[in-house]
N, C-alpha and C positions, 0 to 999 in steps of 0.2 A: 778700659777697665775690664770688659768682658774677656779680652785676649789674655790679660794678666791672670784672671781667675781660672781660665781654662788651662793655662800653662802650669799653674800651681796644682790643680787637680791631677794633671798628667804626671807631675813630679811625685806627688804622694802615691799615686797608683803604681808607679814604677818601683818605688821603695818597698811597697808591701807585697808585690807579686813577682819580683824578679827571680826569686828562688823557688817558684812553684811551677809545675807543669800544667797547672790548672789556674786560669785567671780568676775563677770565681765569677759570680754574677756581678756585672758592671752596669751602673746607671750613670748618666751625665746630668748635671744640675738643671740644664735648660730643656731636658727631654726625659720626663719621668714616665712617658708612655711606652718606653721600650727598654729592655735590658738584654745584655749579650753575655755569652760565656764561651771561652775557647779552651779546649783540652787537647793534649798532644800525645802521640806515641813517641818512640825514640827513633833516631836516624837509622835507616837500613838501606844500604846500597845507594846512598846519596838522596834518599827520599824520606819524607817525614809526613805521617798521616795526622790530620787535624780534624776536630769536630767543632763547628761553629753553631752554637745554639742561640736562637733569637726568640724572645717572648714579648708579645705585644698586648697592650690593653685592648679590651673590646672596642670595636669600631676603628681600630688602627690596622694598617697593613704596610708591608714592605714589598720589594719587587723581585721578579724573576730576571734571568739574564737578558731577556728582551722585554722591557716593561710595557710595551704597547703604545697607547696614545699619550702617555704621560708617565713621569717618574724616572728614577735613576736606579740602575742595578747596583747591588752591594759591590764593594771593591776593597781589596786588601793591598796595602803598600808597605813593603818591607824596607828597613834601613839598609840591609845588605843588598847591594845592587844585583848580585848574581841570583838571588832568590826569586823563584817564580812559582805562581800558584795555579793549580788546576782545580777548577770548581766542578763538582758534581751536583747538578741542580735537581731537586725533587720536583715531581709534577706540580705545576702551579694551579691556581684558581683564577677565575675571571671576575673582575670587579667593574661595575658600570657606575660612574659618578658624573653627574652633570652632562650626560650624553657622550662621555669619553669611556672607552673600553681599555682597561689595563689588565696586566697579567702579573700575579704575585702571590703573596701568602698573608693569611690572617691568623690570629691566635698564636701558635708556636710552630717553629720549623727548625730542623737541624740540617746543616749543610756539611756533607763530607768533603774534605779538601785534601790535596796532596801537594806538598811543597818540595821543590828540588832546588839544590844550591851547588855551587862549585865545590864546597866542602861542608862537612857537618858543623853546624853552628851550635855551640853550647847554650847560647841565649839567642832566641829569635824574637826580635822586636820590630814593631811596625804600627800601622794605623788602619783600622777598619772604618770605612766611610759607608754609612747606612742611611738610606732615605726612608722615612716613615711618613705616612699620610693618613689623615682623616678628612675633616673639612678644610684643614690646612696641612701643609707639608713642612717637615723639618729635616734638614740634612745634618747628620751628627757624626763627629769623629770620635771613635773609641780607641784608646790606646791598647795595644796587645803586646805582652811580653811573657815569654815562656822559657823556663829553664828545662831544656830537653835532656839534661843529664839526670834529672830526678826520675824516680820509678814511674812507670806508666800508671795512670789512674785506674782504680778498680773498675772492672767491667768495661774497659775501653773497647776491647775487641768486639764484644757482643753489641755494644752501642754503635760501633762503626758499621758492623754488618747490618744492623737494623736500619741505619740511616741510608745505606746503599740500596736496601730493598725498596726505598721510596723513590729511587731514581729510575726513570723510564728506561726499559731495556731496548736494545736495538733489534732484537729478534722477537718474532711473535706471529700471530695469524692475521694481523691487519695488513692489507696491501693497498697501495695507491695505484689506481688504474690510469689516471690522467690528471694533469693540472695545467690549466690554460688561463691566460689573462686576456679579456676582451672588453674594451670600453671601460676600463677602470674596475672591473670585477674579476676576481679570481674564482674559477669554478674547478673544484677538485672532486674526483670520483674515488671513493674508497670502498673496500669490501672487507667484511668480517664474517667468517662462517659462524652460524648460530644467531646472527642478527645483532641489533643495536638496542641499548637500553637508555642510556643518558650520555650521548657523545658530546665531546668538547674538543676543539682544536686550538692549539697554541703555537703561534708562528715565531720562529727565531730569525729575525731579519736584521738587515743593517739599519742604522739610525735614520737613514734618509727615506725608508719605506715603512709606511704605517698600514697595518692590517686591522680593520675594524672587527667587531664581533661577528662571527659567521652565522648564517641561517642554514638549516638543514632540511633535506628531503630524504626520508627513509623509505626504501622499498625492499622488504625482506632483508637479505644480507648486504644490500647495497646502500651506500650513503653518499649523497651529493651535497657538498658544502659550497655556498656562495658567499664570498667575502669582498667587501668594498676595499680597494687598495688606493692609497694616495701617497704623495710625498709628504715631507714634514711641514709643508706650507698648505696642505689640504688640496693641492692641485693634482692633476693627472700625473701618475708616476712615469718615469722614463721606461723605455722598453725593457721588460723583465724577462722576455723569452730567452731561453738558453742559460739563465742564471740558476744556480742551485738554491734550494729552499729546504731548511730544516723545520720539521713540525713535530710536535708532541700530540699524540691522539690519546685521549682518555675516554673510557666508557665504564662508569662505576669505579670499582677498585683497579681495573686494568689500565695500564699506561704503557705506551710504546713510542719510541723515538724513530722517526723515519726521515729519509732524505729523498727528494725528487728534483727533477729539473723542470722548471716552468716551461711549458710548451711541449712537454713530452707526452706521448700517448695520443691516440686519436681523440677528436672532440666528441667524446662519448658520454659526457655528463647527462645530456638529455636522454640518451638511449638508456643509461643506467637506471633512470627513474621513470622511463616510459615503456609500458608494455607494448604499445603500438610500434614504437621505433625498433624495439628488439625483435618483434615479429617480422618487421621489414628486413632486418639483417638476416634473420633465419631464411627468408625467401631468397635474399641475395645469395646466401650460401648454397641453397638448393639449386638455384639457376646456375651458379658458378660450377658446382659439381657436375651438373648435367652437361654443360658446354665442354667440360674437359674430355668428354667422350669423342668429340670431333677434332680435338687437337692432335697434331702429328705425333705427339708422344704416346697417346693411348690408342689411336685408331687402329694400328696394326694388331694389337692384342684383341680388340673387339672383332676385327675381321677374321682373325685366326679362330676365335671362339665360334663364330658363325660357320666358318669352314669346317670345324671339327664336327658340327652337327651332321654334315654330309656323310660321315662315316658311321653314324648310328644306324644299326640295322632297323628297318621299318619305321624309324624315327618315331618311337612311341612317345606319346604325350607325357607320360609319367617320367620317362628317362630325361626328356628335354627339360621339363619343369625342374626336376631335381638338380640337374647339372647347373642350370643358370641360377637357381636359388643358392646353391653352394658357392658359386663364384661371387654372387652378390654378398654373401656372408663374409667371404675373403676380403672384399672391398671395405665393408663396414668395420671388420676387425682391424684392418690396416689403419683406418682413420682413427680408431680408438687408440691404437698404439702410438700414432703420431701425437694425439692429444696428451697421452701419458708422458711422452718424451718432452713435449713443450712444457708440461707442468713441472717436470723434474728440472729442466733447464732454468725455468723461472725461479724455482725454489733455491737453486744454487747460484743465482745471479749470472748465469752464462748467457751468451748471445743466442737469440732465437730469431728464426726467420723461415719463410716458406722456401723450401728447396735448398737449405744451406748444407744438407748432407752431400750435395754434389760438389761442395768445396773440398771434400775428403777424397784423396786419390785411392785409398783402399776401398771405399764404397764404390767408386767408379770402376775399379778393377773387378769387383764382385759382379757388378751389373754387366760388364762386358762379357764375363764368363757365362752368365745366365742367358743373355740374349744370343750369344753364339751357340749355346746348346739348343735353344729354340730353333734357330736358323738351321743348324746341322740336321736336326730331326726332320724339319720340313723338306730339306734337300735329299732326304733318304740316306744320310750317312750312317745313321743307326736308328733302331726302333726302340720304343719305350714299352716296358712290361712292368706289371705291378711289383715284381720282385726286385726291381732296380733300386739302387741306393737313393738317399734323400735328395742328392743333387740332381740326379736324373729325373726323379719325380717332379722336381721343381720345373724342369724343362718340358714336362709333358704337355702336349697340345690337344690330344683327343682321346686319351685313355679312358677306360670305363671306371677307374678308381676315383672316388670322390675327393681324395686328398689333392690330386692333381688339379681338379677344377677349383678347389679352394685356393691353391697357390696361384692359379692364374689371376684370380681377383686381387690377391695381394700384389702380384707382379705389376698388374695394370696400375695400381695405386702408386707404386714406387716410380713408375715411368711418368706419372702425371705430375709429380711434384716440381719439375723444372718449368712447367707451363703455368702461366698466369692468364686467366680468362676474364672477360667482363663479369662484373659483380663479385668475382672471387677475391680480388684485391681488397675491396671494402670489407668483406666478411672476415678475411684472414687478419687484416690489420686490427680489427676490433677484437677478434678472438685471442690474439697473441698477448694482449695486455688486459683483457677483460677478467672479471672474477672467474674463478675456476669452474663454477657451475655453468656459467654462460659459455666459457671456452669449450667445454665438453659438448654442450648443445650445438654450438656452431660446427664443430668437427663432425658431429653426428649428422647434421643437415648436409654437410659437404659429401659425406659418404653416401647418404641416401640419394642425393642428387646424381652422383656418379653412377649409382646402382640402378637408376630408373630404367635405362634401356634394357639392362639385363633382367630386371624384374618384369618389364613389359613382355619380354619373350617367355619368361616363366609363367606369367599370367595367361598369355595367349600363345601356347606352343604352336598353333597353326601357322604363325608367322615363319617359324623355322621349317615347318613341314612343307611350306610352299616353295622352298628352294628346289632347284632342278634335281632330278634323280642322279645318282652316282654314275660316272662314266669316265672315259679316257680324259675328258676335259679337266678332271680333278687333278691329274698330274701336273697340268699347266698351272692350275690354281695354287698347288703346293709350292711350285717354284716362285710364283708371284709373291705369295705370303712369306716364303723364305727370304726372298730378296728384300721385302719391306723390313723384316726383322733384322736382316744382315746390315742394311743401311743404318738401322737404329744402333747396332753394335759398333759400326764404324764411327757413327756420330759420338758415341760414348768414348771411343778411343781418342777422338779429336779433343775431347775435354781434358784428356791427360796431357796435352801438349804444354800447358802452362806449368805442369808439375815435372814432366820428363824431358821436354824439348821436342821439336818437330822431327828430328832425325830418329829418335827412339820410337815415336808414334808411327812414322813411316815404316820402320823395320817391323813393328808389330803387325801392321796391316799386311805387309808382304808375306810374313810368315803365316798369318791366319789364312790368307788366300791360298797359299801353296798347300798347306796341310789339309784344308777342307776340300780342295780340288782333288788331291791324291786320294783322300778317303772316299770321295764321291766316285772316282774311277774304279777303285777297288771294290766298293760296295755294290754299285749299280751297273757296272759295265761301261763300254765305250759310249753308247748312244746317250743314255741318261746322264752319264758322267760328263759328257761334253755339254749337255744342256745345263747341268749344274755349274760347270766351269764358266759358261757364257753368262749365266745369272750372277755368279760371283764377280766376274770381271765388270759387268755392267754396274753392279752395286759399288764396286771399288772405284769405278770411273765417276759415278755420281758423288761419292764421298770426296774424291779428289777435286771435282769441279766445285763442290760447295766450299771446300777449304781454300781453294784458290781465290775465292771471292773475298777472303779475309783481307783486312786492310794491311796485313803484313806482306801480302803477295801482290804481284803485278796483275791488274785486272782492268777491264774496260770501264768499270764503275769504281771511282776512287773517292774517298772522303777528303774533300778539300778544306774542311773546317779545321781551324787551329785550336784543337781541344786542349784545355788546361786542366791540371789536376784539381779535383774537387776538394775544397776545404770550406769551413765556415768563414774563415778569414777572407778567402777569395770572393765569396758572395758579398760580405759586408763591404769590402774594398770597392768592388764594382758598383754597388748601390751608392756608396758615398761619392763616387765620381759621376753619378747621374746616368749610369749605363744600364742596359738591359742584361739579364742573365738567363741563360738556358741551361738547366741541370739535367744530365742524363746519367743515371746509375744503371749499369748493365752487368752482364756476366756471360762468359762463354757458354755455360750450360743452360742458359735461359733461352728457350725456343721463341717465346714471345718477343724477347729483346731482338733476336735476329729478324723476326718478321717486321718489327718497327724500323729496324735499320734499313732493310732493303725496300720496304714499301713506302716509307715516309722520309727518314732522315737523309737518305742518299738521293732523293729527288732534287732536280736542279733548282727549283724555286725555293725549297727549304734550305739547300746548301747556300744559295745566294743570301737568304735572309739571315742565316747564322754567321755569315762572313761580313755583315755590316760593321762599320767601324765602332758603333756604340753597342755592339752585342758581344758579351763574353760567354763563350761556350765552355762549360765545366763538365768533365766526365769522371765518374767514379767506377772503378772496376772491382766487382764483388766476386770475381771468379774464385779467388782465394779468400780465406777469412781476413777481415779487416776491421779492427775495433773502431777506427775513425769513421768508416762508412756505416757500420752498424749503429754508431751513436748518431750520425747524421740522419739516418732513416728513422730511428726510434724517436728522435726529437720531433719529427714530423708525423708521427703516428703511423708509419708504414714500415713493415718488416718483410717486404718482398720486392723483387724486381720483375719487370722493369719499373723504374720510378723516374718520372720527368716532372719538372717544375719550372715555372717562368716567373722571374722577378723583373721589376722595373720601377721607374718613378711613379707610375700609376698603380703598380702592384707591389708595394713595399713588403707586404707579408707573404708574397708568393702565391701562385695558383698552381695546384697539382693537377696534372693531366690524367686522362684515362689510361689504364694499362695498355690498351690497344690504341696506339696513336692514330689520329686522324689529321691529315695534312691541312685541311681548311681550318680546323679548330686550332691547331698549333700556330699557323700563320696569323690567324685573327688575334689570339691572345698575345702573341709576340708584338703585334702592332699596338694592341690595346694597352700593353704594359708601358708604352711610351706616350699614351694619350692620343694615338692616331688611329682612326678607323680605316680599314682597308677600303 
């Protein structure tokens, strides 16, 4: 009897509304707690705009696209098979009933819609299925029939614009720093400049995953949300890492739609809400910056700076202090420039990472020119004067002008970026995804740490004054420092090999050696020119020896491991087969990667362990830009190389190793991943 009555009502409704572009307010006999109304625009370019208005009695609600722990989202079904509907969902509310958390709307709500079809339909007919709930729930079908040839209802455009303004926008000042699931709890770190007032999070997930009501911890501009996650049976959900998650964040009248990947960003939720943890990260950044001074990338510049002090007449305290303070300011400004670049890249959704500028051949070429100018000046090929052009001033090693000392600090920072030191990786990984205020604080701490030796000499100029007095031995020192800088230039040329090929790089080295040697003979005469030539040849020989150790050349130490390309699929496949996985992400420009390779990975016992039948060795090359590798690193909260990780039956989530590999730790974790202690 009920079905007959419903069919009769539908028939009467069709007769009375088929010639209207406005259905009018519609109620159904068995549900007087809700009424609906649909109005339409006219077809334009195969699209039709609709407005669906829903009014509910007090105490009743309907649902969002993802209802939460109960309910059904509204749905429109058209008689025309080719017709499809795109819903634009206003920001929802949260309702808690009998311990269940749902997401939806109370009172009244207007949904902007857009219908597409194979052809313009003069009459658009279908059914709206709407779930409404109070203490009980009712699922109601409302007939919809619109005559799209009729004039557009009055004020439709303005009403549509007003409805779209209630839809959360994809752009805004709210950012997600990290999102991780651990033990059935999702922890998400968010940032909003200006702080939070009344935050709410609404999760748009598949039907098999249920997100409970979140709890919040607010610390200034930072918000940490903790959310219990279950499957639709109330049990622990399947592995969500690597899966995309859409979320709507509201804070008072502001609403923003964001998308993240679960498992992305470092596990910084605790740090975001903990002053103690953040202070520890600042200390890591300070120590990491300090250690950069003894890395092979930076040590030649610091040595040259100390050598330049030898040429200061009488080594006045004021002169020494000023020079090193200016160089320190160059370091600090460089790190602030890096922080600004990272901020811009994040705002434009571009790839970010420590040292990724070394993936650019033009940047490498610029650095080659600068280091060659440094080297040529030390070899006596030319002298620097204050009236020289900007490029020459960049190469100054000991002039009295303050601009040259400032540029020395900036140059040292540029050379530092391909190096990853202990503590540095943790700090940088946090900074690259942290709120912008903390990003700038981390980079400031990095710059301050790297400046510490320079500031120490500025504070105690007597350290520099204790150096030996000038003499003939300084000529030999200049050649040694020039050789160190020339080796740096040759190393930078070697980084161009993936971009230009080995033959072109070899020709570049030969031309550079020949030109510098001829200039040295012309400038300094036979005796000193011969010494410079010997230094150049030695440096060239060192460069050739280093590059001959590459696994592309014949050498006494060869990599016997059968490395496979790194992909997420390869990791998952190996784990599903019960195998252990060793991940190595490296780059030709990464000095620390080279140290790990020759000090650890090429050792016989490590080679034997990585060649075990149940071990899959995966390698990713980040020498050139790679979106896949960038995504792989970002998912694990790291945006710098080297990156090494071990998986296995006993380590299904993987264990990330220190940037500076230790052989014993690597072998121990590799055995532990199988459940076997060494």
